[in-house]
N, C-alpha and C positions, 0 to 999 in steps of 0.2 A: 333494393332490397343490398344490402350492407355488402359485405366482402371480409370472404371467412380470414381471421388472421393469418393464415396456413397458405393459402395465395397473395401472402403479405411480404414473403419473407425479404424478399427484393428490397424493399421498400424501408426498411426501421433502421432508425438513425445505428449505427454503430453495434447498436448494445448484442451480441455475440445468448446473452443469457433469454431474451427477449426473442429473439430468432431460432432458438430452441426449441423452447418452450410453444414457438408455433405449429412446431413441426411436432406436438404432443399432443396439441391443444382438443379437444375432445372427452368427452366421458369415458369411452372406451379406449380409448387408444391403449394409453399407457396397458393399460389391463392384456389390450394382444401384443404386447408384446411379452410382458411380461410372461403369461404362455405360449409367447410361440418361441422363450427361449430354451421351454424343453427340447423341442424340435422341429417338422413339422407337420403340419395339422390340416386336417381338412377343415372344410364352412362348418359341418354337423358338428367335428370334433371342439367345433371356437364354442359353439353356438351353444353345447351343452355345458362349457366353463364358464356363463359365462349369462343366465338363467334369465335374468331379467332383462335384456338386449331385444330389441324387434329385430328380424330379419333385416329387413330394410337399412334400421342405422348398423348392423354390423357388417352389412354388403355395403356402405357409403364409408362406413370408418375406414374396411379393407381397400377400399379405394384407393381412397386418400392419403394412405398408410404408401400401400402401392404407388400412388402421383408421388409419393412424393422419398420415393427409392430407400425407405423403409424395410420394405414386406415383396416378397418375388410372389408370383399366384404363377401356377402353369397345372394347364388344363388339357388334359387326359382324353382321347380321338373314343372315349368308350362307351357303350352302354351299360347302364346312367353316366350319364357325364361325371369325372369325377375335376377334383379342382384342388390340391396341393396348396398350403399358403409356408410360403417359408419365409426366416427374415436373410433378407441381402447381408456384405461385408460391414454394410453401413449402419442397418439394423442393429447389427451386433454387436458394433461399437459402442450402444447407448446401454450394450450389459448394465457394466459397472452404472451406470444412475440408476436405473431401474432396481438392477438389487438393493444401493443404499436407501430406495423409495420405499423398498419389501421390507427391508432391517428396522427403518425413522419409524416405516405403520406399526411393524410389532410390536415396537418398545415405548412408544405413544397415544396412538391409535386404541380407544377401549370402549366394550358395548355397557353403557354406563341410562337403565332404564328405559331397557329400547330406544337409547340412541347415541350414536358416534358420539365421545369427549378425548379430550385432549389427555393426555394424561394432569397434564399441571391441574385443569381443573375437576377429576378426579380424587387427584392426591386434595385440594380443597374445600373440594365439598367433604372430604370426610373429616375431615379437619377439624370442618361449620358445625359437624355433625355431634363430635363429642363435647 
């Protein structure tokens, strides 16, 4: 079984972009960070914001974000158990990158015929149909 890229940060040949992307590697990590920029969230609050993610996958992605130091996990000794997730200062430092990705997505990614397409593809298709 291969080792995930997120575990290989120390083995990269000096490319800071690849090292940074390795911390965000995973289908849901960027989205989780985006939602945590709003503030502390409980597990089920995060899950409601990501209806397509399974509980197992969300747990895995949160653990990896915690392991990398981007997210903190606070367990409260109450019944039923309460677990809060928040960005660490290091995770919060990714805020401008996550916001820039959100802006880019709003400007360039569109739903067309039930599929995601880039603005240039949608524009090109509109030009071809005229």
